[in-house]
Structures are given as structure tokens and as C-alpha cells.
Biopython code that builds the backbone (N, CA, C, O; Angstrom):
import numpy as np
from Bio.PDB.StructureBuilder import StructureBuilder

atoms = [
    (1, "MET", "N", (9.354, 15.819, -9.595)),
    (1, "MET", "CA", (8.903, 14.942, -10.649)),
    (1, "MET", "C", (7.376, 15.039, -10.738)),
    (1, "MET", "O", (6.686, 14.966, -9.721)),
    (2, "PRO", "N", (6.862, 15.202, -11.935)),
    (2, "PRO", "CA", (5.403, 15.318, -12.091)),
    (2, "PRO", "C", (4.702, 13.979, -11.841)),
    (2, "PRO", "O", (5.318, 12.915, -11.898)),
    (3, "ASP", "N", (3.407, 14.064, -11.566)),
    (3, "ASP", "CA", (2.605, 12.852, -11.401)),
    (3, "ASP", "C", (2.696, 12.000, -12.652)),
    (3, "ASP", "O", (2.907, 12.517, -13.748)),
    (4, "LYS", "N", (2.537, 10.700, -12.491)),
    (4, "LYS", "CA", (2.544, 9.765, -13.621)),
    (4, "LYS", "C", (1.142, 9.191, -13.784)),
    (4, "LYS", "O", (0.421, 8.982, -12.808)),
    (5, "THR", "N", (0.776, 8.944, -15.025)),
    (5, "THR", "CA", (-0.519, 8.356, -15.341)),
    (5, "THR", "C", (-0.285, 7.012, -16.004)),
    (5, "THR", "O", (0.539, 6.895, -16.911)),
    (6, "ILE", "N", (-1.002, 6.009, -15.558)),
    (6, "ILE", "CA", (-0.939, 4.683, -16.162)),
    (6, "ILE", "C", (-2.228, 4.483, -16.944)),
    (6, "ILE", "O", (-3.323, 4.669, -16.415)),
    (7, "THR", "N", (-2.087, 4.104, -18.201)),
    (7, "THR", "CA", (-3.262, 3.866, -19.029)),
    (7, "THR", "C", (-3.588, 2.382, -19.016)),
    (7, "THR", "O", (-2.735, 1.541, -19.301)),
    (8, "ILE", "N", (-4.822, 2.077, -18.682)),
    (8, "ILE", "CA", (-5.287, 0.694, -18.669)),
    (8, "ILE", "C", (-6.366, 0.585, -19.733)),
    (8, "ILE", "O", (-7.383, 1.275, -19.666)),
    (9, "PRO", "N", (-6.146, -0.289, -20.723)),
    (9, "PRO", "CA", (-7.124, -0.411, -21.806)),
    (9, "PRO", "C", (-8.521, -0.748, -21.286)),
    (9, "PRO", "O", (-8.676, -1.488, -20.315)),
    (10, "GLN", "N", (-9.526, -0.194, -21.945)),
    (10, "GLN", "CA", (-10.917, -0.396, -21.535)),
    (10, "GLN", "C", (-11.280, -1.877, -21.468)),
    (10, "GLN", "O", (-12.054, -2.279, -20.600)),
    (11, "GLU", "N", (-10.736, -2.692, -22.367)),
    (11, "GLU", "CA", (-11.063, -4.121, -22.332)),
    (11, "GLU", "C", (-10.572, -4.774, -21.040)),
    (11, "GLU", "O", (-11.190, -5.716, -20.544)),
    (12, "ILE", "N", (-9.461, -4.273, -20.497)),
    (12, "ILE", "CA", (-8.968, -4.782, -19.213)),
    (12, "ILE", "C", (-9.854, -4.282, -18.079)),
    (12, "ILE", "O", (-10.230, -5.050, -17.194)),
    (13, "VAL", "N", (-10.184, -3.004, -18.107)),
    (13, "VAL", "CA", (-11.055, -2.428, -17.075)),
    (13, "VAL", "C", (-12.387, -3.168, -17.059)),
    (13, "VAL", "O", (-12.915, -3.475, -15.990)),
    (14, "SER", "N", (-12.929, -3.454, -18.229)),
    (14, "SER", "CA", (-14.211, -4.158, -18.325)),
    (14, "SER", "C", (-14.109, -5.582, -17.787)),
    (14, "SER", "O", (-15.088, -6.128, -17.277)),
    (15, "ALA", "N", (-12.923, -6.183, -17.902)),
    (15, "ALA", "CA", (-12.740, -7.564, -17.452)),
    (15, "ALA", "C", (-12.540, -7.676, -15.943)),
    (15, "ALA", "O", (-12.633, -8.769, -15.384)),
    (16, "LEU", "N", (-12.266, -6.556, -15.286)),
    (16, "LEU", "CA", (-12.058, -6.586, -13.834)),
    (16, "LEU", "C", (-13.350, -6.955, -13.127)),
    (16, "LEU", "O", (-14.429, -6.486, -13.490)),
    (17, "ARG", "N", (-13.230, -7.774, -12.144)),
    (17, "ARG", "CA", (-14.402, -8.164, -11.349)),
    (17, "ARG", "C", (-14.535, -7.215, -10.162)),
    (17, "ARG", "O", (-14.433, -7.606, -8.999)),
    (18, "LEU", "N", (-14.765, -5.961, -10.504)),
    (18, "LEU", "CA", (-14.894, -4.904, -9.505)),
    (18, "LEU", "C", (-16.078, -4.028, -9.860)),
    (18, "LEU", "O", (-16.411, -3.880, -11.036)),
    (19, "PRO", "N", (-16.719, -3.445, -8.855)),
    (19, "PRO", "CA", (-17.792, -2.495, -9.162)),
    (19, "PRO", "C", (-17.210, -1.312, -9.938)),
    (19, "PRO", "O", (-16.143, -0.811, -9.583)),
    (20, "PRO", "N", (-17.893, -0.859, -10.988)),
    (20, "PRO", "CA", (-17.353, 0.227, -11.827)),
    (20, "PRO", "C", (-16.935, 1.475, -11.054)),
    (20, "PRO", "O", (-15.954, 2.125, -11.415)),
    (21, "ASP", "N", (-17.660, 1.813, -10.007)),
    (21, "ASP", "CA", (-17.315, 3.031, -9.267)),
    (21, "ASP", "C", (-16.148, 2.830, -8.302)),
    (21, "ASP", "O", (-15.689, 3.791, -7.685)),
    (22, "GLY", "N", (-15.661, 1.593, -8.162)),
    (22, "GLY", "CA", (-14.550, 1.348, -7.241)),
    (22, "GLY", "C", (-13.266, 0.920, -7.924)),
    (22, "GLY", "O", (-12.296, 0.563, -7.256)),
    (23, "VAL", "N", (-13.249, 0.953, -9.262)),
    (23, "VAL", "CA", (-12.092, 0.457, -10.016)),
    (23, "VAL", "C", (-10.821, 1.238, -9.709)),
    (23, "VAL", "O", (-9.788, 0.643, -9.401)),
    (24, "GLU", "N", (-10.885, 2.554, -9.790)),
    (24, "GLU", "CA", (-9.671, 3.360, -9.598)),
    (24, "GLU", "C", (-9.085, 3.160, -8.202)),
    (24, "GLU", "O", (-7.876, 2.984, -8.051)),
    (25, "SER", "N", (-9.936, 3.187, -7.196)),
    (25, "SER", "CA", (-9.480, 2.986, -5.822)),
    (25, "SER", "C", (-8.875, 1.595, -5.637)),
    (25, "SER", "O", (-7.824, 1.451, -5.012)),
    (26, "ALA", "N", (-9.529, 0.585, -6.175)),
    (26, "ALA", "CA", (-9.041, -0.792, -6.053)),
    (26, "ALA", "C", (-7.696, -0.956, -6.755)),
    (26, "ALA", "O", (-6.805, -1.630, -6.237)),
    (27, "LEU", "N", (-7.546, -0.352, -7.917)),
    (27, "LEU", "CA", (-6.282, -0.464, -8.642)),
    (27, "LEU", "C", (-5.150, 0.240, -7.894)),
    (27, "LEU", "O", (-4.023, -0.255, -7.870)),
    (28, "HIS", "N", (-5.439, 1.375, -7.291)),
    (28, "HIS", "CA", (-4.424, 2.054, -6.473)),
    (28, "HIS", "C", (-4.001, 1.153, -5.314)),
    (28, "HIS", "O", (-2.813, 1.036, -5.012)),
    (29, "GLN", "N", (-4.979, 0.520, -4.669)),
    (29, "GLN", "CA", (-4.659, -0.360, -3.544)),
    (29, "GLN", "C", (-3.849, -1.565, -4.003)),
    (29, "GLN", "O", (-2.883, -1.949, -3.344)),
    (30, "GLU", "N", (-4.229, -2.161, -5.119)),
    (30, "GLU", "CA", (-3.505, -3.333, -5.619)),
    (30, "GLU", "C", (-2.063, -2.974, -5.978)),
    (30, "GLU", "O", (-1.135, -3.720, -5.664)),
    (31, "LEU", "N", (-1.882, -1.837, -6.631)),
    (31, "LEU", "CA", (-0.536, -1.401, -6.981)),
    (31, "LEU", "C", (0.281, -1.128, -5.721)),
    (31, "LEU", "O", (1.445, -1.517, -5.637)),
    (32, "ALA", "N", (-0.322, -0.466, -4.751)),
    (32, "ALA", "CA", (0.375, -0.158, -3.500)),
    (32, "ALA", "C", (0.802, -1.441, -2.785)),
    (32, "ALA", "O", (1.934, -1.534, -2.309)),
    (33, "ILE", "N", (-0.077, -2.414, -2.705)),
    (33, "ILE", "CA", (0.258, -3.683, -2.049)),
    (33, "ILE", "C", (1.402, -4.380, -2.785)),
    (33, "ILE", "O", (2.351, -4.853, -2.159)),
    (34, "ALA", "N", (1.310, -4.441, -4.111)),
    (34, "ALA", "CA", (2.344, -5.118, -4.896)),
    (34, "ALA", "C", (3.704, -4.451, -4.712)),
    (34, "ALA", "O", (4.711, -5.134, -4.525)),
    (35, "LEU", "N", (3.738, -3.126, -4.763)),
    (35, "LEU", "CA", (5.006, -2.407, -4.614)),
    (35, "LEU", "C", (5.555, -2.543, -3.200)),
    (35, "LEU", "O", (6.767, -2.653, -3.014)),
    (36, "TYR", "N", (4.676, -2.537, -2.205)),
    (36, "TYR", "CA", (5.109, -2.724, -0.819)),
    (36, "TYR", "C", (5.673, -4.132, -0.619)),
    (36, "TYR", "O", (6.723, -4.302, 0.001)),
    (37, "MET", "N", (4.976, -5.134, -1.144)),
    (37, "MET", "CA", (5.425, -6.519, -0.970)),
    (37, "MET", "C", (6.797, -6.751, -1.604)),
    (37, "MET", "O", (7.583, -7.555, -1.103)),
    (38, "ARG", "N", (7.084, -6.059, -2.690)),
    (38, "ARG", "CA", (8.369, -6.209, -3.371)),
    (38, "ARG", "C", (9.454, -5.338, -2.751)),
    (38, "ARG", "O", (10.611, -5.400, -3.167)),
    (39, "GLY", "N", (9.092, -4.528, -1.762)),
    (39, "GLY", "CA", (10.077, -3.673, -1.104)),
    (39, "GLY", "C", (10.416, -2.429, -1.897)),
    (39, "GLY", "O", (11.420, -1.771, -1.627)),
    (40, "ILE", "N", (9.581, -2.101, -2.881)),
    (40, "ILE", "CA", (9.821, -0.938, -3.722)),
    (40, "ILE", "C", (9.306, 0.333, -3.053)),
    (40, "ILE", "O", (9.860, 1.414, -3.253)),
    (41, "LEU", "N", (8.245, 0.200, -2.261)),
    (41, "LEU", "CA", (7.664, 1.341, -1.536)),
    (41, "LEU", "C", (7.629, 1.036, -0.049)),
    (41, "LEU", "O", (7.393, -0.099, 0.365)),
    (42, "SER", "N", (7.866, 2.065, 0.741)),
    (42, "SER", "CA", (7.714, 1.922, 2.188)),
    (42, "SER", "C", (6.233, 1.795, 2.523)),
    (42, "SER", "O", (5.368, 2.071, 1.691)),
    (43, "SER", "N", (5.962, 1.385, 3.718)),
    (43, "SER", "CA", (4.577, 1.228, 4.156)),
    (43, "SER", "C", (3.832, 2.564, 4.119)),
    (43, "SER", "O", (2.683, 2.623, 3.681)),
    (44, "GLY", "N", (4.480, 3.627, 4.574)),
    (44, "GLY", "CA", (3.833, 4.942, 4.589)),
    (44, "GLY", "C", (3.508, 5.452, 3.198)),
    (44, "GLY", "O", (2.416, 5.969, 2.957)),
    (45, "LYS", "N", (4.462, 5.306, 2.276)),
    (45, "LYS", "CA", (4.231, 5.760, 0.901)),
    (45, "LYS", "C", (3.187, 4.876, 0.215)),
    (45, "LYS", "O", (2.374, 5.370, -0.566)),
    (46, "ALA", "N", (3.208, 3.588, 0.500)),
    (46, "ALA", "CA", (2.216, 2.685, -0.082)),
    (46, "ALA", "C", (0.818, 3.045, 0.418)),
    (46, "ALA", "O", (-0.143, 3.003, -0.351)),
    (47, "ALA", "N", (0.698, 3.395, 1.691)),
    (47, "ALA", "CA", (-0.597, 3.814, 2.230)),
    (47, "ALA", "C", (-1.094, 5.059, 1.505)),
    (47, "ALA", "O", (-2.280, 5.175, 1.197)),
    (48, "THR", "N", (-0.181, 5.987, 1.235)),
    (48, "THR", "CA", (-0.545, 7.200, 0.500)),
    (48, "THR", "C", (-1.010, 6.863, -0.909)),
    (48, "THR", "O", (-2.029, 7.380, -1.369)),
    (49, "LEU", "N", (-0.266, 5.995, -1.600)),
    (49, "LEU", "CA", (-0.650, 5.586, -2.948)),
    (49, "LEU", "C", (-2.015, 4.899, -2.939)),
    (49, "LEU", "O", (-2.818, 5.093, -3.851)),
    (50, "ALA", "N", (-2.270, 4.106, -1.918)),
    (50, "ALA", "CA", (-3.548, 3.395, -1.810)),
    (50, "ALA", "C", (-4.695, 4.336, -1.454)),
    (50, "ALA", "O", (-5.862, 3.959, -1.561)),
    (51, "GLY", "N", (-4.370, 5.556, -1.032)),
    (51, "GLY", "CA", (-5.409, 6.510, -0.645)),
    (51, "GLY", "C", (-6.036, 6.181, 0.700)),
    (51, "GLY", "O", (-7.203, 6.480, 0.952)),
    (52, "LEU", "N", (-5.228, 5.553, 1.564)),
    (52, "LEU", "CA", (-5.735, 5.116, 2.863)),
    (52, "LEU", "C", (-4.988, 5.801, 3.993)),
    (52, "LEU", "O", (-3.821, 6.166, 3.850)),
    (53, "LYS", "N", (-5.670, 5.973, 5.119)),
    (53, "LYS", "CA", (-5.012, 6.426, 6.340)),
    (53, "LYS", "C", (-4.151, 5.269, 6.827)),
    (53, "LYS", "O", (-4.374, 4.115, 6.460)),
    (54, "ARG", "N", (-3.179, 5.587, 7.645)),
    (54, "ARG", "CA", (-2.216, 4.560, 8.089)),
    (54, "ARG", "C", (-2.910, 3.352, 8.724)),
    (54, "ARG", "O", (-2.553, 2.211, 8.430)),
    (55, "TRP", "N", (-3.887, 3.592, 9.581)),
    (55, "TRP", "CA", (-4.559, 2.472, 10.255)),
    (55, "TRP", "C", (-5.362, 1.644, 9.253)),
    (55, "TRP", "O", (-5.466, 0.426, 9.403)),
    (56, "GLN", "N", (-5.931, 2.291, 8.230)),
    (56, "GLN", "CA", (-6.667, 1.552, 7.196)),
    (56, "GLN", "C", (-5.709, 0.674, 6.384)),
    (56, "GLN", "O", (-6.030, -0.464, 6.044)),
    (57, "TRP", "N", (-4.539, 1.220, 6.085)),
    (57, "TRP", "CA", (-3.519, 0.470, 5.357)),
    (57, "TRP", "C", (-3.094, -0.764, 6.151)),
    (57, "TRP", "O", (-3.021, -1.866, 5.608)),
    (58, "GLU", "N", (-2.818, -0.571, 7.429)),
    (58, "GLU", "CA", (-2.418, -1.699, 8.279)),
    (58, "GLU", "C", (-3.520, -2.751, 8.334)),
    (58, "GLU", "O", (-3.243, -3.950, 8.323)),
    (59, "GLU", "N", (-4.756, -2.301, 8.394)),
    (59, "GLU", "CA", (-5.899, -3.231, 8.402)),
    (59, "GLU", "C", (-5.967, -4.009, 7.081)),
    (59, "GLU", "O", (-6.200, -5.218, 7.085)),
    (60, "LEU", "N", (-5.764, -3.320, 5.958)),
    (60, "LEU", "CA", (-5.771, -3.972, 4.653)),
    (60, "LEU", "C", (-4.655, -5.012, 4.563)),
    (60, "LEU", "O", (-4.877, -6.117, 4.070)),
    (61, "LEU", "N", (-3.467, -4.667, 5.033)),
    (61, "LEU", "CA", (-2.372, -5.635, 5.029)),
    (61, "LEU", "C", (-2.721, -6.860, 5.865)),
    (61, "LEU", "O", (-2.398, -7.986, 5.488)),
    (62, "GLY", "N", (-3.375, -6.640, 6.987)),
    (62, "GLY", "CA", (-3.782, -7.757, 7.836)),
    (62, "GLY", "C", (-4.807, -8.652, 7.156)),
    (62, "GLY", "O", (-4.692, -9.877, 7.195)),
    (63, "VAL", "N", (-5.803, -8.042, 6.537)),
    (63, "VAL", "CA", (-6.847, -8.807, 5.841)),
    (63, "VAL", "C", (-6.223, -9.627, 4.710)),
    (63, "VAL", "O", (-6.609, -10.773, 4.476)),
    (64, "ARG", "N", (-5.262, -9.032, 4.017)),
    (64, "ARG", "CA", (-4.612, -9.717, 2.888)),
    (64, "ARG", "C", (-3.482, -10.646, 3.329)),
    (64, "ARG", "O", (-2.888, -11.349, 2.511)),
    (65, "LYS", "N", (-3.190, -10.640, 4.643)),
    (65, "LYS", "CA", (-2.111, -11.450, 5.214)),
    (65, "LYS", "C", (-0.750, -11.146, 4.555)),
    (65, "LYS", "O", (0.033, -12.041, 4.236)),
    (66, "VAL", "N", (-0.519, -9.854, 4.373)),
    (66, "VAL", "CA", (0.743, -9.394, 3.798)),
    (66, "VAL", "C", (1.743, -9.209, 4.937)),
    (66, "VAL", "O", (1.479, -8.452, 5.871)),
    (67, "PRO", "N", (2.886, -9.889, 4.870)),
    (67, "PRO", "CA", (3.891, -9.724, 5.925)),
    (67, "PRO", "C", (4.432, -8.301, 5.953)),
    (67, "PRO", "O", (4.645, -7.685, 4.908)),
    (68, "ARG", "N", (4.651, -7.783, 7.165)),
    (68, "ARG", "CA", (5.199, -6.440, 7.320)),
    (68, "ARG", "C", (6.709, -6.500, 7.157)),
    (68, "ARG", "O", (7.345, -7.497, 7.499)),
    (69, "HIS", "N", (7.273, -5.425, 6.634)),
    (69, "HIS", "CA", (8.722, -5.299, 6.524)),
    (69, "HIS", "C", (9.204, -4.613, 7.790)),
    (69, "HIS", "O", (9.357, -3.392, 7.832)),
    (70, "TYR", "N", (9.437, -5.404, 8.807)),
    (70, "TYR", "CA", (9.829, -4.853, 10.100)),
    (70, "TYR", "C", (10.913, -5.758, 10.659)),
    (70, "TYR", "O", (10.651, -6.906, 11.018)),
    (71, "THR", "N", (12.126, -5.240, 10.732)),
    (71, "THR", "CA", (13.263, -6.041, 11.156)),
    (71, "THR", "C", (13.531, -5.859, 12.649)),
    (71, "THR", "O", (12.949, -5.000, 13.311)),
    (72, "GLU", "N", (14.428, -6.693, 13.146)),
    (72, "GLU", "CA", (14.839, -6.566, 14.538)),
    (72, "GLU", "C", (15.505, -5.210, 14.761)),
    (72, "GLU", "O", (15.356, -4.609, 15.825)),
    (73, "GLU", "N", (16.231, -4.736, 13.769)),
    (73, "GLU", "CA", (16.856, -3.411, 13.860)),
    (73, "GLU", "C", (15.791, -2.321, 13.985)),
    (73, "GLU", "O", (15.956, -1.379, 14.760)),
    (74, "ASP", "N", (14.698, -2.444, 13.225)),
    (74, "ASP", "CA", (13.593, -1.485, 13.336)),
    (74, "ASP", "C", (13.035, -1.478, 14.757)),
    (74, "ASP", "O", (12.728, -0.424, 15.314)),
    (75, "LEU", "N", (12.911, -2.666, 15.328)),
    (75, "LEU", "CA", (12.404, -2.782, 16.695)),
    (75, "LEU", "C", (13.310, -2.040, 17.666)),
    (75, "LEU", "O", (12.830, -1.300, 18.526)),
    (76, "HIS", "N", (14.632, -2.235, 17.532)),
    (76, "HIS", "CA", (15.570, -1.560, 18.437)),
    (76, "HIS", "C", (15.509, -0.040, 18.281)),
    (76, "HIS", "O", (15.602, 0.692, 19.266)),
    (77, "VAL", "N", (15.355, 0.424, 17.059)),
    (77, "VAL", "CA", (15.223, 1.870, 16.817)),
    (77, "VAL", "C", (13.950, 2.390, 17.480)),
    (77, "VAL", "O", (13.970, 3.440, 18.122)),
    (78, "ASP", "N", (12.854, 1.668, 17.330)),
    (78, "ASP", "CA", (11.581, 2.081, 17.933)),
    (78, "ASP", "C", (11.666, 2.084, 19.464)),
    (78, "ASP", "O", (11.151, 2.991, 20.118)),
    (79, "ILE", "N", (12.314, 1.074, 20.024)),
    (79, "ILE", "CA", (12.470, 1.007, 21.484)),
    (79, "ILE", "C", (13.319, 2.178, 21.969)),
    (79, "ILE", "O", (12.987, 2.816, 22.969)),
    (80, "ALA", "N", (14.396, 2.457, 21.275)),
    (80, "ALA", "CA", (15.271, 3.585, 21.665)),
    (80, "ALA", "C", (14.503, 4.897, 21.569)),
    (80, "ALA", "O", (14.625, 5.757, 22.442)),
    (81, "TYR", "N", (13.716, 5.051, 20.515)),
    (81, "TYR", "CA", (12.937, 6.270, 20.348)),
    (81, "TYR", "C", (11.907, 6.402, 21.465)),
    (81, "TYR", "O", (11.716, 7.481, 22.027)),
    (82, "GLY", "N", (11.245, 5.287, 21.779)),
    (82, "GLY", "CA", (10.204, 5.309, 22.807)),
    (82, "GLY", "C", (10.756, 5.584, 24.198)),
    (82, "GLY", "O", (10.086, 6.212, 25.018)),
    (83, "SER", "N", (11.974, 5.120, 24.468)),
    (83, "SER", "CA", (12.522, 5.328, 25.798)),
    (83, "SER", "C", (13.237, 6.656, 25.938)),
    (83, "SER", "O", (13.639, 7.027, 27.042)),
    (84, "SER", "N", (13.405, 7.386, 24.834)),
    (84, "SER", "CA", (14.048, 8.705, 24.921)),
    (84, "SER", "C", (13.052, 9.807, 25.225)),
    (84, "SER", "O", (13.448, 10.942, 25.489)),
    (85, "GLU", "N", (11.762, 9.491, 25.193)),
    (85, "GLU", "CA", (10.766, 10.539, 25.433)),
    (85, "GLU", "C", (10.500, 10.739, 26.900)),
    (85, "GLU", "O", (9.686, 11.585, 27.270)),
]
sb = StructureBuilder()
sb.init_structure("model")
sb.init_model(0)
sb.init_chain("A")
sb.init_seg("    ")
for serial, (resi, resn, name, xyz) in enumerate(atoms, 1):
    if name == "N":
        sb.init_residue(resn, " ", resi, " ")
    sb.init_atom(name, np.array(xyz, "f"), 0.0, 1.0, " ", f" {name:<3s}", serial, name[0])
structure = sb.get_structure()
């Protein structure tokens, strides 16, 4: 599937309370957070969309107080993986 482009009208871009040189990056991060919070994107894919390394993404989620999607089942899988090495 080819990349998708979202068009944001200039009047909206102008209304954003963001530095002009940081608009695109901020919008990618906002979209990534929103999609992650709704369970539409995994944490790894959301980090990629946000243009952040994994640790930066985790830090951003912490600053924004976004709950992680991590279940007890995920914990058991991680423990099993860790003890198999």
C-alpha cells in the first residue's frame, strides 16, 4: 500500500499553537498518540509514525500520562520469553 498524505488547510496550520518548524513533527506525534490510545496502532508502529525511537516514544507516553496497552497475558509471554534464553 502506498504512503498516504493528509491535507491540513493552511488556516488550521496557522491556528496551531506550535512553532512553524515543528508542526509536521508535532502532528505526527499527536496522530500516533491518538491512534495508540484507541488501540488502532501498536506501540511500535505508533513510535514509527511519531518519528521517535522506542525509548523516546515511551518517554513521550510517560510525559503525557498515556496508559500502556500491556495485559497480564503480555506479561506472561514476556516472562516465558525471558526465561527461555
